[in-house]
Backbone as XML, in Angstrom:
<?xml version="1.0"?>
<chain id="A" units="angstrom">
  <residue number="1" name="MET">
    <atom name="N" x="0.840" y="-1.174" z="0.000"/>
    <atom name="CA" x="0.000" y="0.000" z="0.000"/>
    <atom name="C" x="0.886" y="1.239" z="0.000"/>
  </residue>
  <residue number="2" name="ALA">
    <atom name="N" x="0.514" y="2.219" z="-0.789"/>
    <atom name="CA" x="1.336" y="3.419" z="-0.931"/>
    <atom name="C" x="1.181" y="4.306" z="0.292"/>
  </residue>
  <residue number="3" name="HIS">
    <atom name="N" x="2.271" y="4.933" z="0.627"/>
    <atom name="CA" x="2.236" y="5.869" z="1.747"/>
    <atom name="C" x="1.536" y="7.153" z="1.329"/>
  </residue>
  <residue number="4" name="ALA">
    <atom name="N" x="1.083" y="7.905" z="2.293"/>
    <atom name="CA" x="0.362" y="9.142" z="2.016"/>
    <atom name="C" x="1.243" y="10.131" z="1.254"/>
  </residue>
  <residue number="5" name="TYR">
    <atom name="N" x="2.541" y="10.192" z="1.594"/>
    <atom name="CA" x="3.451" y="11.118" z="0.923"/>
    <atom name="C" x="3.578" y="10.769" z="-0.560"/>
  </residue>
  <residue number="6" name="GLU">
    <atom name="N" x="3.742" y="9.467" z="-0.860"/>
    <atom name="CA" x="3.895" y="9.047" z="-2.247"/>
    <atom name="C" x="2.635" y="9.343" z="-3.056"/>
  </residue>
  <residue number="7" name="THR">
    <atom name="N" x="1.474" y="9.093" z="-2.494"/>
    <atom name="CA" x="0.220" y="9.351" z="-3.191"/>
    <atom name="C" x="0.054" y="10.848" z="-3.444"/>
  </residue>
  <residue number="8" name="ARG">
    <atom name="N" x="0.328" y="11.653" z="-2.435"/>
    <atom name="CA" x="0.212" y="13.102" z="-2.580"/>
    <atom name="C" x="1.218" y="13.609" z="-3.609"/>
  </residue>
  <residue number="9" name="HIS">
    <atom name="N" x="2.435" y="13.064" z="-3.607"/>
    <atom name="CA" x="3.474" y="13.491" z="-4.536"/>
    <atom name="C" x="3.079" y="13.149" z="-5.978"/>
  </residue>
  <residue number="10" name="ARG">
    <atom name="N" x="2.540" y="11.952" z="-6.187"/>
    <atom name="CA" x="2.109" y="11.569" z="-7.532"/>
    <atom name="C" x="0.976" y="12.470" z="-8.002"/>
  </residue>
  <residue number="11" name="ARG">
    <atom name="N" x="0.051" y="12.739" z="-7.115"/>
    <atom name="CA" x="-1.078" y="13.583" z="-7.465"/>
    <atom name="C" x="-0.584" y="14.991" z="-7.799"/>
  </residue>
  <residue number="12" name="ASN">
    <atom name="N" x="0.304" y="15.533" z="-6.986"/>
    <atom name="CA" x="0.843" y="16.868" z="-7.247"/>
    <atom name="C" x="1.651" y="16.884" z="-8.536"/>
  </residue>
  <residue number="13" name="GLY">
    <atom name="N" x="2.371" y="15.796" z="-8.804"/>
    <atom name="CA" x="3.127" y="15.717" z="-10.052"/>
    <atom name="C" x="2.206" y="15.757" z="-11.251"/>
  </residue>
  <residue number="14" name="ALA">
    <atom name="N" x="1.071" y="15.058" z="-11.178"/>
    <atom name="CA" x="0.103" y="15.067" z="-12.277"/>
    <atom name="C" x="-0.506" y="16.454" z="-12.433"/>
  </residue>
  <residue number="15" name="ILE">
    <atom name="N" x="-0.794" y="17.093" z="-11.323"/>
    <atom name="CA" x="-1.359" y="18.444" z="-11.370"/>
    <atom name="C" x="-0.331" y="19.408" z="-11.949"/>
  </residue>
  <residue number="16" name="ASP">
    <atom name="N" x="0.933" y="19.267" z="-11.531"/>
    <atom name="CA" x="1.990" y="20.127" z="-12.076"/>
    <atom name="C" x="2.139" y="19.914" z="-13.575"/>
  </residue>
  <residue number="17" name="LEU">
    <atom name="N" x="2.066" y="18.671" z="-14.017"/>
    <atom name="CA" x="2.182" y="18.373" z="-15.446"/>
    <atom name="C" x="1.019" y="18.990" z="-16.207"/>
  </residue>
  <residue number="18" name="ARG">
    <atom name="N" x="-0.170" y="18.891" z="-15.654"/>
    <atom name="CA" x="-1.347" y="19.481" z="-16.293"/>
    <atom name="C" x="-1.195" y="20.995" z="-16.386"/>
  </residue>
  <residue number="19" name="ASP">
    <atom name="N" x="-0.720" y="21.620" z="-15.324"/>
    <atom name="CA" x="-0.489" y="23.071" z="-15.352"/>
    <atom name="C" x="0.568" y="23.439" z="-16.385"/>
  </residue>
  <residue number="20" name="ASP">
    <atom name="N" x="1.630" y="22.635" z="-16.464"/>
    <atom name="CA" x="2.674" y="22.888" z="-17.460"/>
    <atom name="C" x="2.125" y="22.772" z="-18.875"/>
  </residue>
  <residue number="21" name="MET">
    <atom name="N" x="1.284" y="21.771" z="-19.104"/>
    <atom name="CA" x="0.692" y="21.601" z="-20.435"/>
    <atom name="C" x="-0.235" y="22.771" z="-20.778"/>
  </residue>
  <residue number="22" name="ASN">
    <atom name="N" x="-1.001" y="23.241" z="-19.812"/>
    <atom name="CA" x="-1.869" y="24.400" z="-20.045"/>
    <atom name="C" x="-1.039" y="25.642" z="-20.361"/>
  </residue>
  <residue number="23" name="THR">
    <atom name="N" x="0.041" y="25.821" z="-19.620"/>
    <atom name="CA" x="0.924" y="26.955" z="-19.865"/>
    <atom name="C" x="1.564" y="26.854" z="-21.236"/>
  </residue>
  <residue number="24" name="LEU">
    <atom name="N" x="1.998" y="25.649" z="-21.598"/>
    <atom name="CA" x="2.590" y="25.437" z="-22.917"/>
    <atom name="C" x="1.580" y="25.740" z="-24.014"/>
  </residue>
  <residue number="25" name="GLY">
    <atom name="N" x="0.352" y="25.329" z="-23.845"/>
    <atom name="CA" x="-0.698" y="25.629" z="-24.825"/>
    <atom name="C" x="-0.928" y="27.120" z="-24.977"/>
  </residue>
  <residue number="26" name="LYS">
    <atom name="N" x="-0.952" y="27.831" z="-23.866"/>
    <atom name="CA" x="-1.135" y="29.286" z="-23.916"/>
    <atom name="C" x="0.051" y="29.958" z="-24.600"/>
  </residue>
  <residue number="27" name="ASP">
    <atom name="N" x="1.268" y="29.495" z="-24.271"/>
    <atom name="CA" x="2.462" y="30.063" z="-24.908"/>
    <atom name="C" x="2.452" y="29.808" z="-26.412"/>
  </residue>
  <residue number="28" name="PHE">
    <atom name="N" x="2.059" y="28.610" z="-26.813"/>
    <atom name="CA" x="2.004" y="28.277" z="-28.237"/>
    <atom name="C" x="0.962" y="29.131" z="-28.941"/>
  </residue>
  <residue number="29" name="SER">
    <atom name="N" x="-0.170" y="29.339" z="-28.307"/>
    <atom name="CA" x="-1.216" y="30.176" z="-28.882"/>
    <atom name="C" x="-0.723" y="31.608" z="-29.067"/>
  </residue>
  <residue number="30" name="GLN">
    <atom name="N" x="-0.024" y="32.132" z="-28.066"/>
    <atom name="CA" x="0.522" y="33.486" z="-28.152"/>
    <atom name="C" x="1.566" y="33.569" z="-29.261"/>
  </residue>
  <residue number="31" name="LEU">
    <atom name="N" x="2.393" y="32.540" z="-29.378"/>
    <atom name="CA" x="3.419" y="32.515" z="-30.414"/>
    <atom name="C" x="2.798" y="32.513" z="-31.800"/>
  </residue>
  <residue number="32" name="THR">
    <atom name="N" x="1.771" y="31.707" z="-32.014"/>
    <atom name="CA" x="1.130" y="31.680" z="-33.327"/>
    <atom name="C" x="0.452" y="33.012" z="-33.631"/>
  </residue>
  <residue number="33" name="ASP">
    <atom name="N" x="-0.122" y="33.649" z="-32.631"/>
    <atom name="CA" x="-0.712" y="34.975" z="-32.845"/>
    <atom name="C" x="0.361" y="35.986" z="-33.232"/>
  </residue>
  <residue number="34" name="ASP">
    <atom name="N" x="1.493" y="35.953" z="-32.535"/>
    <atom name="CA" x="2.593" y="36.877" z="-32.841"/>
    <atom name="C" x="3.142" y="36.644" z="-34.238"/>
  </residue>
  <residue number="35" name="LEU">
    <atom name="N" x="3.331" y="35.372" z="-34.605"/>
    <atom name="CA" x="3.843" y="35.058" z="-35.939"/>
    <atom name="C" x="2.843" y="35.472" z="-37.013"/>
  </residue>
  <residue number="36" name="GLY">
    <atom name="N" x="1.576" y="35.286" z="-36.744"/>
    <atom name="CA" x="0.547" y="35.700" z="-37.705"/>
    <atom name="C" x="0.549" y="37.198" z="-37.933"/>
  </residue>
  <residue number="37" name="SER">
    <atom name="N" x="0.687" y="37.958" z="-36.872"/>
    <atom name="CA" x="0.697" y="39.415" z="-37.025"/>
    <atom name="C" x="1.973" y="39.885" z="-37.727"/>
  </residue>
  <residue number="38" name="MET">
    <atom name="N" x="3.101" y="39.221" z="-37.438"/>
    <atom name="CA" x="4.344" y="39.583" z="-38.132"/>
    <atom name="C" x="4.233" y="39.289" z="-39.621"/>
  </residue>
  <residue number="39" name="PHE">
    <atom name="N" x="3.677" y="38.128" z="-39.972"/>
    <atom name="CA" x="3.504" y="37.774" z="-41.375"/>
    <atom name="C" x="2.575" y="38.758" z="-42.069"/>
  </residue>
  <residue number="40" name="GLU">
    <atom name="N" x="1.509" y="39.136" z="-41.396"/>
    <atom name="CA" x="0.554" y="40.083" z="-41.968"/>
    <atom name="C" x="1.215" y="41.432" z="-42.229"/>
  </residue>
  <residue number="41" name="GLN">
    <atom name="N" x="2.046" y="41.903" z="-41.297"/>
    <atom name="CA" x="2.748" y="43.170" z="-41.489"/>
    <atom name="C" x="3.709" y="43.094" z="-42.663"/>
  </residue>
  <residue number="42" name="LYS">
    <atom name="N" x="4.484" y="42.013" z="-42.749"/>
    <atom name="CA" x="5.436" y="41.855" z="-43.854"/>
    <atom name="C" x="4.696" y="41.756" z="-45.183"/>
  </residue>
  <residue number="43" name="TRP">
    <atom name="N" x="3.579" y="41.033" z="-45.206"/>
    <atom name="CA" x="2.814" y="40.866" z="-46.432"/>
    <atom name="C" x="2.253" y="42.200" z="-46.906"/>
  </residue>
  <residue number="44" name="SER">
    <atom name="N" x="1.714" y="42.993" z="-45.994"/>
    <atom name="CA" x="1.150" y="44.287" z="-46.386"/>
    <atom name="C" x="2.257" y="45.240" z="-46.836"/>
  </residue>
  <residue number="45" name="ALA">
    <atom name="N" x="3.435" y="45.182" z="-46.201"/>
    <atom name="CA" x="4.550" y="46.026" z="-46.628"/>
    <atom name="C" x="5.008" y="45.634" z="-48.031"/>
  </residue>
  <residue number="46" name="ALA">
    <atom name="N" x="5.067" y="44.344" z="-48.303"/>
    <atom name="CA" x="5.453" y="43.885" z="-49.642"/>
    <atom name="C" x="4.413" y="44.320" z="-50.667"/>
  </residue>
  <residue number="47" name="GLY">
    <atom name="N" x="3.157" y="44.225" z="-50.310"/>
    <atom name="CA" x="2.087" y="44.664" z="-51.205"/>
    <atom name="C" x="2.175" y="46.153" z="-51.513"/>
  </residue>
  <residue number="48" name="GLU">
    <atom name="N" x="2.504" y="46.944" z="-50.511"/>
    <atom name="CA" x="2.657" y="48.386" z="-50.721"/>
    <atom name="C" x="3.822" y="48.673" z="-51.660"/>
  </residue>
  <residue number="49" name="ARG">
    <atom name="N" x="4.932" y="47.937" z="-51.495"/>
    <atom name="CA" x="6.089" y="48.131" z="-52.381"/>
    <atom name="C" x="5.749" y="47.749" z="-53.818"/>
  </residue>
  <residue number="50" name="VAL">
    <atom name="N" x="5.018" y="46.643" z="-53.982"/>
    <atom name="CA" x="4.632" y="46.214" z="-55.327"/>
    <atom name="C" x="3.699" y="47.244" z="-55.952"/>
  </residue>
  <residue number="51" name="ASN">
    <atom name="N" x="2.732" y="47.711" z="-55.190"/>
    <atom name="CA" x="1.810" y="48.718" z="-55.730"/>
    <atom name="C" x="2.547" y="50.001" z="-56.091"/>
  </residue>
  <residue number="52" name="GLY">
    <atom name="N" x="3.514" y="50.390" z="-55.274"/>
    <atom name="CA" x="4.317" y="51.577" z="-55.589"/>
    <atom name="C" x="5.122" y="51.380" z="-56.860"/>
  </residue>
  <residue number="53" name="GLY">
    <atom name="N" x="5.695" y="50.179" z="-57.040"/>
    <atom name="CA" x="6.445" y="49.872" z="-58.259"/>
    <atom name="C" x="5.557" y="49.892" z="-59.488"/>
  </residue>
  <residue number="54" name="ILE">
    <atom name="N" x="4.356" y="49.375" z="-59.361"/>
    <atom name="CA" x="3.415" y="49.372" z="-60.488"/>
    <atom name="C" x="3.040" y="50.797" z="-60.857"/>
  </residue>
  <residue number="55" name="LYS">
    <atom name="N" x="2.805" y="51.629" z="-59.857"/>
    <atom name="CA" x="2.455" y="53.025" z="-60.139"/>
    <atom name="C" x="3.600" y="53.750" z="-60.829"/>
  </residue>
  <residue number="56" name="ARG">
    <atom name="N" x="4.846" y="53.496" z="-60.351"/>
    <atom name="CA" x="6.003" y="54.129" z="-60.998"/>
    <atom name="C" x="6.166" y="53.642" z="-62.429"/>
  </residue>
  <residue number="57" name="ALA">
    <atom name="N" x="5.964" y="52.346" z="-62.646"/>
    <atom name="CA" x="6.071" y="51.799" z="-63.999"/>
    <atom name="C" x="4.996" y="52.393" z="-64.907"/>
  </residue>
  <residue number="58" name="ALA">
    <atom name="N" x="3.790" y="52.552" z="-64.379"/>
    <atom name="CA" x="2.713" y="53.144" z="-65.175"/>
    <atom name="C" x="3.054" y="54.578" z="-65.572"/>
  </residue>
  <residue number="59" name="LYS">
    <atom name="N" x="3.648" y="55.325" z="-64.662"/>
    <atom name="CA" x="4.051" y="56.699" z="-64.986"/>
    <atom name="C" x="5.113" y="56.712" z="-66.074"/>
  </residue>
  <residue number="60" name="GLU">
    <atom name="N" x="6.071" y="55.795" z="-65.989"/>
    <atom name="CA" x="7.132" y="55.724" z="-67.001"/>
    <atom name="C" x="6.570" y="55.329" z="-68.364"/>
  </residue>
  <residue number="61" name="VAL">
    <atom name="N" x="5.618" y="54.400" z="-68.361"/>
    <atom name="CA" x="5.011" y="53.982" z="-69.630"/>
    <atom name="C" x="4.250" y="55.145" z="-70.256"/>
  </residue>
  <residue number="62" name="ARG">
    <atom name="N" x="3.539" y="55.890" z="-69.438"/>
    <atom name="CA" x="2.801" y="57.041" z="-69.973"/>
    <atom name="C" x="3.748" y="58.118" z="-70.484"/>
  </residue>
  <residue number="63" name="ALA">
    <atom name="N" x="4.879" y="58.267" z="-69.810"/>
    <atom name="CA" x="5.833" y="59.298" z="-70.223"/>
    <atom name="C" x="6.541" y="58.901" z="-71.520"/>
  </residue>
  <residue number="64" name="ARG">
    <atom name="N" x="6.855" y="57.607" z="-71.674"/>
    <atom name="CA" x="7.587" y="57.124" z="-72.861"/>
    <atom name="C" x="6.947" y="55.842" z="-73.386"/>
  </residue>
  <residue number="65" name="PRO">
    <atom name="N" x="5.856" y="55.969" z="-74.116"/>
    <atom name="CA" x="5.149" y="54.754" z="-74.562"/>
    <atom name="C" x="5.951" y="53.911" z="-75.559"/>
  </residue>
  <residue number="66" name="PHE">
    <atom name="N" x="6.690" y="54.530" z="-76.471"/>
    <atom name="CA" x="7.434" y="53.753" z="-77.466"/>
    <atom name="C" x="8.600" y="53.005" z="-76.824"/>
  </residue>
  <residue number="67" name="ALA">
    <atom name="N" x="9.240" y="53.601" z="-75.863"/>
    <atom name="CA" x="10.316" y="52.906" z="-75.151"/>
    <atom name="C" x="9.752" y="51.715" z="-74.382"/>
  </residue>
  <residue number="68" name="ALA">
    <atom name="N" x="8.576" y="51.868" z="-73.819"/>
    <atom name="CA" x="7.945" y="50.769" z="-73.088"/>
    <atom name="C" x="7.576" y="49.628" z="-74.025"/>
  </residue>
  <residue number="69" name="ILE">
    <atom name="N" x="7.078" y="49.969" z="-75.216"/>
    <atom name="CA" x="6.744" y="48.933" z="-76.202"/>
    <atom name="C" x="8.010" y="48.200" z="-76.632"/>
  </residue>
  <residue number="70" name="GLY">
    <atom name="N" x="9.087" y="48.941" z="-76.848"/>
    <atom name="CA" x="10.359" y="48.322" z="-77.234"/>
    <atom name="C" x="10.892" y="47.405" z="-76.139"/>
  </residue>
  <residue number="71" name="ALA">
    <atom name="N" x="10.802" y="47.840" z="-74.895"/>
    <atom name="CA" x="11.276" y="47.018" z="-73.779"/>
    <atom name="C" x="10.440" y="45.747" z="-73.650"/>
  </residue>
  <residue number="72" name="ALA">
    <atom name="N" x="9.133" y="45.870" z="-73.813"/>
    <atom name="CA" x="8.260" y="44.696" z="-73.728"/>
    <atom name="C" x="8.538" y="43.723" z="-74.875"/>
  </residue>
  <residue number="73" name="ALA">
    <atom name="N" x="8.754" y="44.252" z="-76.061"/>
    <atom name="CA" x="9.057" y="43.393" z="-77.205"/>
    <atom name="C" x="10.394" y="42.682" z="-76.991"/>
  </residue>
  <residue number="74" name="GLY">
    <atom name="N" x="11.381" y="43.400" z="-76.495"/>
    <atom name="CA" x="12.685" y="42.790" z="-76.221"/>
    <atom name="C" x="12.592" y="41.699" z="-75.170"/>
  </residue>
  <residue number="75" name="ALA">
    <atom name="N" x="11.823" y="41.950" z="-74.125"/>
    <atom name="CA" x="11.653" y="40.944" z="-73.072"/>
    <atom name="C" x="10.925" y="39.718" z="-73.615"/>
  </residue>
  <residue number="76" name="GLY">
    <atom name="N" x="9.926" y="39.934" z="-74.456"/>
    <atom name="CA" x="9.206" y="38.818" z="-75.062"/>
    <atom name="C" x="10.091" y="38.010" z="-75.991"/>
  </residue>
  <residue number="77" name="LEU">
    <atom name="N" x="10.924" y="38.705" z="-76.779"/>
    <atom name="CA" x="11.846" y="38.019" z="-77.680"/>
    <atom name="C" x="12.861" y="37.195" z="-76.887"/>
  </residue>
  <residue number="78" name="LEU">
    <atom name="N" x="13.393" y="37.772" z="-75.839"/>
    <atom name="CA" x="14.354" y="37.054" z="-74.993"/>
    <atom name="C" x="13.710" y="35.834" z="-74.334"/>
  </residue>
  <residue number="79" name="ALA">
    <atom name="N" x="12.506" y="35.982" z="-73.854"/>
    <atom name="CA" x="11.798" y="34.854" z="-73.235"/>
    <atom name="C" x="11.553" y="33.754" z="-74.264"/>
  </residue>
  <residue number="80" name="GLY">
    <atom name="N" x="11.187" y="34.129" z="-75.473"/>
    <atom name="CA" x="10.966" y="33.148" z="-76.529"/>
    <atom name="C" x="12.233" y="32.389" z="-76.883"/>
  </residue>
  <residue number="81" name="VAL">
    <atom name="N" x="13.353" y="33.098" z="-76.974"/>
    <atom name="CA" x="14.630" y="32.455" z="-77.277"/>
    <atom name="C" x="15.008" y="31.476" z="-76.165"/>
  </residue>
  <residue number="82" name="LEU">
    <atom name="N" x="14.833" y="31.884" z="-74.921"/>
    <atom name="CA" x="15.164" y="31.000" z="-73.803"/>
    <atom name="C" x="14.290" y="29.752" z="-73.773"/>
  </residue>
  <residue number="83" name="VAL">
    <atom name="N" x="12.998" y="29.910" z="-74.021"/>
    <atom name="CA" x="12.091" y="28.764" z="-74.023"/>
    <atom name="C" x="12.448" y="27.813" z="-75.161"/>
  </residue>
  <residue number="84" name="THR">
    <atom name="N" x="12.739" y="28.364" z="-76.319"/>
    <atom name="CA" x="13.129" y="27.537" z="-77.456"/>
    <atom name="C" x="14.423" y="26.789" z="-77.173"/>
  </residue>
  <residue number="85" name="ALA">
    <atom name="N" x="15.393" y="27.468" z="-76.573"/>
    <atom name="CA" x="16.665" y="26.823" z="-76.243"/>
    <atom name="C" x="16.459" y="25.703" z="-75.232"/>
  </residue>
  <residue number="86" name="LEU">
    <atom name="N" x="15.610" y="25.912" z="-74.252"/>
    <atom name="CA" x="15.329" y="24.858" z="-73.275"/>
    <atom name="C" x="14.611" y="23.676" z="-73.920"/>
  </residue>
  <residue number="87" name="ALA">
    <atom name="N" x="13.708" y="23.971" z="-74.857"/>
    <atom name="CA" x="12.980" y="22.890" z="-75.527"/>
    <atom name="C" x="13.936" y="22.060" z="-76.385"/>
  </residue>
  <residue number="88" name="ARG">
    <atom name="N" x="14.858" y="22.694" z="-77.071"/>
    <atom name="CA" x="15.836" y="21.969" z="-77.889"/>
    <atom name="C" x="16.774" y="21.143" z="-77.010"/>
  </residue>
  <residue number="89" name="ARG">
    <atom name="N" x="17.104" y="21.667" z="-75.882"/>
    <atom name="CA" x="18.045" y="20.988" z="-74.981"/>
    <atom name="C" x="17.448" y="19.685" z="-74.426"/>
  </residue>
  <residue number="90" name="ARG">
    <atom name="N" x="16.149" y="19.658" z="-74.220"/>
    <atom name="CA" x="15.480" y="18.476" z="-73.664"/>
    <atom name="C" x="15.388" y="17.343" z="-74.667"/>
  </residue>
  <residue number="91" name="LYS">
    <atom name="N" x="15.427" y="17.646" z="-75.950"/>
    <atom name="CA" x="15.284" y="16.593" z="-76.978"/>
    <atom name="C" x="16.507" y="15.769" z="-77.106"/>
  </residue>
</chain>
């Protein structure tokens, strides 16, 4: 038969473990909330930078439409050459 001290110690150990698990759950919940808010801030900052870049590009295109057409054609030609070269390489 177990002594009173051993029974009380086991019971307290189980209670301590339960408290530790509850604390760990709360800490994990707080961590996920913090990570979510950090990700949201970084995502919105990246979105703002992209929108700013698009606005600047739109201004440049309006200022020099023929240069923009030439740049787009050059980029398309380069992309076509690269795709063709990759397709030939696979054969």
